[in-house]
C-alpha positions in Angstrom: -0.2 1.3 17.6 -1.0 -2.3 17.1 0.7 -5.3 18.7 -0.5 -7.6 16.0 2.3 -9.9 14.9 4.3 -9.3 18.1 5.3 -12.6 19.7 4.5 -12.6 23.4 7.4 -13.1 25.8 5.8 -16.4 27.0 2.7 -18.5 26.7 2.2 -19.1 30.4 -1.3 -18.5 31.8 -1.7 -15.1 33.4 -3.4 -16.8 36.4 0.1 -18.0 37.4 1.0 -14.4 38.3 3.6 -12.0 37.1 6.3 -13.0 39.6 6.0 -16.6 38.7 6.0 -15.9 34.9 9.0 -13.6 35.4 10.8 -16.3 37.4 10.2 -18.9 34.6 11.5 -16.5 31.9 14.5 -15.7 34.1 15.2 -19.5 34.3 15.0 -19.7 30.5 11.5 -21.1 30.1 9.3 -19.3 27.6 6.8 -22.0 26.5 4.5 -24.1 28.6 5.7 -27.3 26.8 9.2 -26.7 28.1 7.9 -27.4 31.6 7.5 -31.0 30.7 11.2 -31.4 31.2 11.3 -30.3 34.8 9.4 -31.4 37.9 6.9 -29.3 39.8 9.3 -29.3 42.7 12.0 -27.8 40.6 9.7 -25.0 39.3 8.4 -24.4 42.9 12.0 -23.9 44.0 12.3 -20.8 41.7 12.0 -17.5 43.6 8.6 -16.0 42.8 6.8 -19.4 42.1 4.4 -20.5 44.7 1.8 -23.3 45.2 -0.9 -21.3 43.3 1.3 -20.9 40.3 2.1 -24.6 40.3 -1.6 -25.4 40.4 -2.4 -23.0 37.5 0.6 -24.3 35.4 -0.4 -27.9 36.1 -4.0 -27.2 34.9 -2.7 -25.4 31.8 -0.4 -28.3 31.0 -3.2 -30.8 31.5 -5.4 -28.8 29.2 -2.7 -29.4 26.5 -2.4 -33.1 27.3 1.0 -32.4 29.0 2.4 -32.6 32.6 5.4 -31.7 34.6 8.2 -34.3 34.4 7.4 -37.4 36.5 3.7 -36.8 36.7 
């Protein structure tokens, strides 16, 4: 069975960890670009998101020329 054409549930980097990615989805975020509307502190406050996830997300945002709000 092929998953070709199936949209992934999010585009967050896997290095952020499954708990963090799940917390982001639970909070309504499914795309990295959406994180430009919130601060790193707001994301860090989500249960399941820790400092490593923030670092990985910050790096992924920077690679796209983006940043958390206020950065």
